Rosetta silent file (secondary structure, phi, psi, omega in degrees, C-alpha in Angstrom):
SEQUENCE: MEILKFKTNIKCGGCIAAVTPFLNKIEQIKKWEVDTQSADKILTVEAENISEGEVIAKLKEAGYTAETMIP
SCORE:     score description
SCORE:     0.000 S_00000001
   1 L     0.000  132.619  175.801  313.072   81.973  -65.651 S_00000001
   2 E  -118.376  154.918  179.775  315.007   82.237  -62.429 S_00000001
   3 E  -114.075  123.981  178.956  315.203   79.841  -59.510 S_00000001
   4 E  -112.896  142.993  179.079  315.087   81.233  -55.980 S_00000001
   5 E  -126.442  138.967 -177.687  315.771   79.211  -52.839 S_00000001
   6 E  -133.827  141.874  170.255  314.692   80.035  -49.308 S_00000001
   7 E   -85.737  128.311 -174.685  315.273   78.521  -45.883 S_00000001
   8 E  -130.529  178.402  171.805  311.816   78.284  -44.256 S_00000001
   9 L  -113.450   30.379  176.217  309.901   76.982  -41.264 S_00000001
  10 L   -84.749  107.154 -167.143  307.463   75.030  -43.481 S_00000001
  11 L  -101.768  -21.609 -170.487  307.661   71.634  -41.774 S_00000001
  12 L  -152.418  179.583  178.869  304.904   69.377  -43.079 S_00000001
  13 H   -60.760  -35.138  177.577  302.104   68.755  -45.543 S_00000001
  14 H   -64.417  -39.417  177.322  299.731   70.835  -43.415 S_00000001
  15 H   -65.109  -43.033  179.150  302.127   73.779  -43.630 S_00000001
  16 H   -60.898  -42.667  178.290  302.386   73.339  -47.395 S_00000001
  17 H   -61.864  -34.978 -179.249  298.581   73.335  -47.633 S_00000001
  18 H   -70.044  -37.357 -177.883  298.501   76.569  -45.618 S_00000001
  19 H   -86.905  -16.838 -176.424  300.954   78.435  -47.882 S_00000001
  20 H   -52.937  -50.929 -178.429  299.610   77.061  -51.185 S_00000001
  21 H   -63.594  -29.830 -179.967  296.861   79.666  -51.707 S_00000001
  22 H   -71.615  -48.378 -178.874  299.296   82.477  -50.891 S_00000001
  23 H   -70.961  -34.511 -179.245  302.062   81.351  -53.260 S_00000001
  24 H   -69.707  -17.381  177.381  299.629   80.364  -56.010 S_00000001
  25 L   -75.670  -17.706 -178.508  298.266   83.946  -56.054 S_00000001
  26 L   -84.030  108.090 -174.448  301.628   85.258  -57.269 S_00000001
  27 L   -62.462  -29.835 -177.835  301.327   85.179  -61.067 S_00000001
  28 L   -70.550  -20.000 -179.875  305.091   85.372  -61.638 S_00000001
  29 E   -81.077  121.082  179.488  305.623   82.040  -59.860 S_00000001
  30 E   -91.864  -32.942 -177.792  305.468   79.205  -62.377 S_00000001
  31 E  -159.148  145.422  174.823  306.335   76.356  -59.994 S_00000001
  32 E  -150.212  154.527  177.165  307.303   75.940  -56.361 S_00000001
  33 E  -156.539  154.696  178.796  308.067   73.117  -53.952 S_00000001
  34 E  -119.239  129.942  175.187  309.254   72.613  -50.391 S_00000001
  35 E   -92.077   91.867 -177.931  311.756   69.953  -49.377 S_00000001
  36 L   -74.344  -11.278  177.503  310.418   69.122  -45.923 S_00000001
  37 L   -80.621  -22.369  178.810  313.037   66.373  -45.540 S_00000001
  38 L   -72.039  144.469  178.000  315.849   68.955  -45.616 S_00000001
  39 L   -61.285  -31.016 -178.964  316.980   70.353  -42.271 S_00000001
  40 L   -91.560    1.212  179.324  316.533   73.871  -43.709 S_00000001
  41 L    48.498   61.945 -171.630  313.057   73.115  -45.177 S_00000001
  42 E   -70.954  123.861  171.440  314.111   74.515  -48.558 S_00000001
  43 E   -96.946  122.433  176.427  311.485   76.309  -50.643 S_00000001
  44 E  -109.796  127.409 -177.566  312.452   76.359  -54.332 S_00000001
  45 E  -122.171  127.488  171.383  310.592   78.846  -56.525 S_00000001
  46 E  -103.055  119.358 -174.594  310.739   79.040  -60.326 S_00000001
  47 E  -152.153  168.408  175.716  309.545   82.488  -61.342 S_00000001
  48 L  -124.119  135.065  173.933  309.955   85.427  -63.695 S_00000001
  49 L    53.262   54.501  178.071  310.422   89.047  -62.648 S_00000001
  50 L  -137.388  146.212  178.026  309.957   88.594  -58.918 S_00000001
  51 L   -96.677  157.592  176.109  312.053   89.688  -55.987 S_00000001
  52 H   -60.092  -36.985 -179.316  312.977   87.556  -53.012 S_00000001
  53 H   -59.228  -36.915  179.019  311.252   90.158  -50.853 S_00000001
  54 H   -64.453  -42.629  179.817  307.903   89.529  -52.544 S_00000001
  55 H   -67.020  -44.880  179.976  308.082   85.795  -51.818 S_00000001
  56 H   -61.542  -42.204  179.526  309.220   86.387  -48.222 S_00000001
  57 H   -63.916  -39.768 -179.255  306.401   88.920  -47.666 S_00000001
  58 H   -68.122  -39.388  176.991  303.778   86.510  -49.013 S_00000001
  59 H   -65.956  -38.848  178.027  305.036   83.714  -46.740 S_00000001
  60 H   -62.239  -40.539  177.298  304.972   86.103  -43.770 S_00000001
  61 H   -59.154  -34.411  179.451  301.360   86.934  -44.657 S_00000001
  62 L   -81.479   -7.417  178.004  300.652   83.184  -44.467 S_00000001
  63 L    97.698   17.537 -178.912  302.313   82.995  -41.035 S_00000001
  64 L  -123.394  161.614  179.239  305.666   81.498  -42.048 S_00000001
  65 L  -111.164  154.315  176.613  309.234   82.754  -42.187 S_00000001
  66 E  -152.649  147.763  172.884  311.767   82.541  -44.981 S_00000001
  67 E  -135.843  143.164 -177.661  315.249   83.786  -45.635 S_00000001
  68 E   -64.992  137.369  174.708  317.087   83.913  -48.923 S_00000001
  69 L  -100.036  129.213  178.571  319.731   81.262  -49.471 S_00000001
  70 L   -80.373  125.182 -178.278  322.842   82.449  -51.275 S_00000001
  71 L   -65.787    0.000    0.000  323.685   80.002  -54.093 S_00000001
């Protein structure tokens, strides 16, 4: 299991509700959460065998942006 972190523009509960069906469709993602209190609106994804690009593309499909955070 790997943990990926992304800086996003997911700002509120409504935004989280909008991206939920998109992220939940990705079978490799076991768990995800967004820290909307953080200035960078950090999305943390626990997944297996997935690239950052796949997560970013799925968020873009939902109408949101994300960029990989270097640990």
